[in-house]
Each structure stands twice: as C-alpha cells, then as structure tokens.
C-alpha positions as CSV (number, residue, x, y, z in Angstrom):
1,X,3.7,6.5,0.8
2,X,1.6,9.7,0.2
3,X,3.0,11.7,3.4
4,X,5.5,14.4,3.5
5,X,8.6,12.7,5.0
6,X,11.9,13.6,6.3
7,X,15.2,11.9,5.8
8,X,14.8,9.7,8.9
9,X,11.4,8.4,7.9
10,X,12.6,7.9,4.3
11,X,15.6,5.7,5.6
12,X,13.3,3.9,8.2
13,X,10.7,3.4,5.7
14,X,13.1,1.8,3.2
15,X,14.8,-0.3,6.0
16,X,11.6,-1.7,7.0
17,X,11.0,-3.4,3.6
18,X,13.4,-6.0,4.9
19,X,11.0,-7.2,7.9
20,X,9.9,-10.8,7.1
21,X,6.2,-9.8,6.9
22,X,6.9,-7.7,4.1
23,X,8.3,-10.7,1.8
24,X,6.3,-13.7,3.2
25,X,3.0,-11.9,3.6
26,X,2.6,-8.6,1.9
27,X,4.8,-9.3,-1.3
28,X,3.2,-12.6,-1.6
29,X,-0.3,-11.4,-1.2
30,X,-0.2,-8.5,-3.6
31,X,1.1,-10.7,-6.4
32,X,-1.6,-13.2,-5.8
33,X,-4.1,-10.4,-5.9
34,X,-2.7,-9.0,-9.0
35,X,-2.5,-12.4,-10.8
36,X,-1.0,-12.3,-14.3
37,X,0.7,-9.0,-14.8
38,X,2.5,-10.1,-18.1
39,X,2.1,-7.1,-20.6
40,X,-0.1,-4.8,-18.3
41,X,0.3,-1.1,-18.3
42,X,0.6,-0.4,-14.5
43,X,0.4,2.9,-12.2
44,X,1.8,2.5,-8.8
45,X,0.4,5.2,-6.4
46,X,2.2,6.4,-3.4
47,X,5.3,4.3,-4.8
48,X,7.5,5.4,-2.1
49,X,11.2,4.6,-2.9
50,X,9.9,2.3,-5.8
51,X,10.1,-1.1,-3.9
52,X,7.0,-2.4,-5.8
53,X,7.4,-0.5,-8.9
54,X,10.7,-2.3,-9.4
55,X,8.9,-5.8,-8.4
56,X,6.2,-5.4,-10.8
57,X,8.5,-4.4,-13.6
58,X,10.2,-7.6,-12.7
59,X,6.7,-9.5,-13.3
60,X,6.8,-8.5,-16.9
61,X,4.6,-5.6,-16.9
62,X,4.8,-3.7,-20.1
63,X,4.9,-0.1,-18.6
64,X,5.0,1.2,-15.2
65,X,4.8,4.7,-13.6
66,X,5.4,5.5,-10.0
67,X,4.0,8.5,-8.3
68,X,4.4,9.9,-4.8
69,X,4.0,13.0,-2.9
70,X,7.3,12.7,-1.3
71,X,10.1,14.4,-3.5
72,X,12.7,12.4,-1.0
73,X,11.1,9.1,-1.9
74,X,11.2,9.8,-5.7
75,X,14.8,11.0,-5.5
76,X,15.5,7.5,-4.0
77,X,13.6,5.9,-6.4
78,X,15.1,7.5,-9.5
79,X,18.7,6.9,-8.2
80,X,18.1,3.3,-8.2
81,X,16.8,3.4,-11.6
82,X,19.9,5.3,-12.6
83,X,22.1,2.7,-11.1
84,X,20.1,-0.2,-12.4
85,X,18.0,0.7,-15.2
86,X,14.9,-1.5,-15.2
87,X,12.6,0.8,-17.4
88,X,10.6,2.3,-14.4
89,X,9.3,5.8,-14.7
90,X,8.7,8.3,-11.7
91,X,7.0,11.5,-10.9
92,X,6.3,13.7,-7.8
93,X,2.9,14.6,-7.7
94,X,-0.2,14.9,-5.1
95,X,-2.3,12.0,-5.7
96,X,-5.5,13.7,-5.4
97,X,-4.8,16.1,-8.0
98,X,-2.9,13.7,-10.3
99,X,-3.9,14.6,-14.0
100,X,-4.9,11.8,-16.4
101,X,-1.8,9.9,-17.4
102,X,-3.8,6.4,-18.7
103,X,-5.2,4.4,-19.7
104,X,-3.6,1.9,-17.3
105,X,-4.8,-1.8,-16.9
106,X,-3.8,-2.0,-13.3
107,X,-3.5,0.8,-10.5
108,X,-1.6,-0.5,-7.4
109,X,-1.7,1.4,-4.0
110,X,0.3,0.1,-1.1
111,X,-1.0,1.7,2.0
112,X,-2.2,4.9,0.3
113,X,-5.7,4.9,1.2
114,X,-5.2,4.7,4.8
115,X,-3.6,8.3,4.6
116,X,-7.2,9.6,4.1
117,X,-8.6,11.3,7.3
118,X,-12.1,11.7,6.1
119,X,-14.5,10.0,3.6
120,X,-14.1,13.0,1.2
121,X,-10.3,12.6,1.1
122,X,-10.8,8.8,0.5
123,X,-13.3,9.5,-2.5
124,X,-10.6,11.8,-3.9
125,X,-7.9,9.0,-3.9
126,X,-10.2,6.4,-5.2
127,X,-11.4,8.8,-8.1
128,X,-7.7,9.3,-8.9
129,X,-7.2,5.7,-9.4
130,X,-10.4,5.2,-11.3
131,X,-10.1,7.8,-13.8
132,X,-6.5,6.6,-14.7
133,X,-7.9,3.0,-15.6
134,X,-8.8,1.6,-18.8
135,X,-12.4,-0.2,-18.9
136,X,-12.2,-3.5,-17.1
137,X,-9.0,-2.2,-15.5
138,X,-8.3,-3.1,-11.6
139,X,-7.5,-1.1,-8.7
140,X,-5.6,-3.2,-6.0
141,X,-3.4,-2.6,-3.0
142,X,-2.8,-3.0,0.7
143,X,-4.2,-1.1,3.6
144,X,-4.3,-0.9,7.4
145,X,-6.9,-3.4,8.5
146,X,-9.8,-1.3,9.4
147,X,-11.5,-4.4,11.2
148,X,-8.2,-5.3,13.2
149,X,-9.4,-5.0,17.0
150,X,-7.6,-2.4,18.9
151,X,-6.9,-5.3,21.6
152,X,-4.4,-6.5,19.2
153,X,-2.7,-3.4,18.3
154,X,0.4,-3.8,20.5
155,X,0.9,-7.5,19.9
156,X,2.6,-7.6,16.6
157,X,6.2,-6.7,18.1
158,X,7.6,-9.9,17.0
159,X,6.7,-8.8,13.4
160,X,8.5,-5.7,13.7
161,X,6.1,-3.1,14.6
162,X,3.3,-2.0,16.8
163,X,0.0,-0.1,16.2
164,X,-1.6,2.5,18.7
165,X,-4.6,4.7,18.5
166,X,-7.3,6.2,20.6
167,X,-9.2,4.0,23.2
168,X,-12.2,4.4,21.0
169,X,-11.3,4.8,17.2
170,X,-13.5,7.5,15.6
171,X,-13.3,8.5,11.9
172,X,-10.1,10.4,11.3
173,X,-8.2,9.2,14.3
174,X,-4.6,8.5,13.9
175,X,-3.3,4.9,13.9
176,X,0.4,5.4,14.8
177,X,2.8,2.5,13.5
178,X,6.0,2.1,15.4
179,X,8.4,-0.1,13.3
180,X,11.4,-1.9,14.7
181,X,13.9,-2.6,11.9
182,X,16.3,-5.4,11.9
183,X,19.2,-2.9,12.1
184,X,18.0,-1.7,15.3
185,X,16.6,1.6,14.0
186,X,13.1,2.7,14.9
187,X,10.5,5.0,13.1
188,X,6.8,6.1,13.3
189,X,4.3,6.6,10.8
190,X,0.6,7.6,11.0
191,X,-2.3,5.9,9.2
192,X,-5.9,7.1,9.9
193,X,-9.0,5.1,10.7
194,X,-12.1,5.2,8.9
195,X,-15.0,2.7,9.1
196,X,-15.3,-0.3,6.8
197,X,-18.8,1.1,5.6
198,X,-16.8,4.2,4.7
199,X,-14.3,2.5,2.4
200,X,-17.5,0.7,0.7
201,X,-19.3,4.0,0.3
202,X,-16.1,5.8,-1.2
203,X,-15.2,2.8,-3.9
204,X,-18.9,3.1,-5.0
205,X,-19.0,6.8,-5.3
206,X,-15.7,6.8,-7.4
207,X,-17.6,4.2,-9.7
208,X,-15.8,1.2,-8.9
209,X,-17.6,-2.3,-8.7
210,X,-16.7,-5.6,-7.1
211,X,-14.7,-3.8,-4.3
212,X,-13.7,-6.2,-1.8
213,X,-11.2,-7.0,1.2
214,X,-8.7,-9.7,0.7
215,X,-7.3,-11.4,3.8
216,X,-3.4,-11.7,3.7
217,X,-2.1,-14.8,2.1
218,X,1.1,-16.5,3.5
219,X,3.9,-17.5,1.3
220,X,3.5,-21.4,0.9
221,X,7.3,-21.9,2.2
222,X,5.9,-20.5,5.4
223,X,3.0,-22.5,5.9
224,X,4.3,-24.9,8.6
225,X,5.8,-22.2,10.7
226,X,3.7,-21.3,13.8
227,X,5.5,-17.8,14.0
228,X,2.9,-16.7,11.6
229,X,0.1,-18.0,13.4
230,X,-0.9,-14.8,15.3
231,X,-0.3,-12.4,12.4
232,X,-2.6,-14.6,10.0
233,X,-5.3,-15.2,12.7
234,X,-5.6,-11.4,13.5
235,X,-4.1,-9.6,10.5
236,X,-2.9,-6.2,11.2
237,X,-3.1,-5.3,7.4
238,X,-5.2,-6.4,4.7
239,X,-5.4,-6.5,0.7
240,X,-8.5,-4.8,-1.5
241,X,-9.6,-5.1,-5.0
242,X,-12.0,-3.3,-7.3
243,X,-12.6,-3.2,-10.9
244,X,-13.8,-0.4,-13.4
245,X,-16.5,-1.6,-15.7
C-alpha cells in the first residue's frame, strides 16, 4: 500500500486479507509466479502491514525488507515482528525516491503500480524496482486488471468487493474498490487506470525485459468449486512479471 492512509483504512485493509480470494487466488498465484524463493534476497515494495513480507519469509527467503509510504502500516508490521520475530525488516519511505538498498534477487509489489496516476509516475515506480535488482533478478506482483471490462466492475460482491469508475475510463481515472469484510466492516480504496500499452512502455523505459501479465491461478483445492467461476472467467486483478538482464 503506497498511499497515505488513516486508521480506519489501515484496519479495514488488514481485515480484507481474510477474504477467501486473498488466499485461494491472490496468495496462491503470487507464489506460483515467484517460484522457488529459497535463499533469495527479497524487497517487498508497498508491503502494507507486512502480510506478504511474512509469507515470503516463511517461504525460506534469506533476507527480506518491506517498504511502505504509510507509517501506520509499518508500525503494524513492526509491532507484529516484535511480538513474533521472524527476521523481517521494515522501513517507511516514498517508493519513488527509495535509495539503493540492494542488490535483491526478487522485488515484489502487491497493488503498488496501480497507485500511479500517469505514465511518468508508473515509470518512476518501475525504475525503483529495476535499480534495486541484481542482474537476472525479477520484479513480480499483483495489480488491478487493466483489461477488466467496466461492465463487470460491480459483479464481484460475492467475493467481498466491487469496483467503480467513470463510464469511459481515461488515463489517470480512479478505480474505487469498496471492500466488504467478513466482520461486517467496509472500506474504500482508490486505484488508478492506465492503458495496458502504458504499462508495457513503462516497463521497457525502466529497462525491464520479458514484461508480461499473468492471469490469476486458482488454488487446486478449489478447482471444483463453482463459486470461483465468475472471478476466474473475468479476473478483476492480475499478476505480472518482468526481468532485469
């Protein structure tokens, strides 16, 4: 999470991690995209309260650093680390001006890039990831699906959220997510729309090779559960991967 947040959003965002799609689609997919993480040096950009920082540490990465703009989120992450030490390190910093901290083998960004309101902002985020990577390192993450048709935006309520935007999306238009958490709480959070071509151009300008979108992958334990049919047929979110040569 790379936006400044208040306490209500911080708590709501934390609670949203309990929604079933987080585990059975998002978490399963990102670890399939990551592959073998054993012994890797990892940077978790827009780490939020450290949810995936901890998950990655559990996957036997050698070292991991989580960075987020929100001091509230980092406070939560550090509090959890103090209560249950895992070897995760955290820092608060603007992602676009992050100094060199590497080299890292893997940079992970969960819903960071869709904070960009323009190609220039997107390029800056991609360049941050690029300069932190060692040669051969990868940049992976999850994002609002820029190819998701607006007609489907309000059809995901059964999965715990809906999306809303302008009738004709233009570059920089907000995409508002409203989350309906399992505890009955709700919160809203904005992503921003940029064309698929803008993403491809930004990754190339930052120096990355082999940029690609990766469709969500459903946890095999859920393969026969028809509940997921609509989500997987019209995915609202999507993974990505790119490489530094």
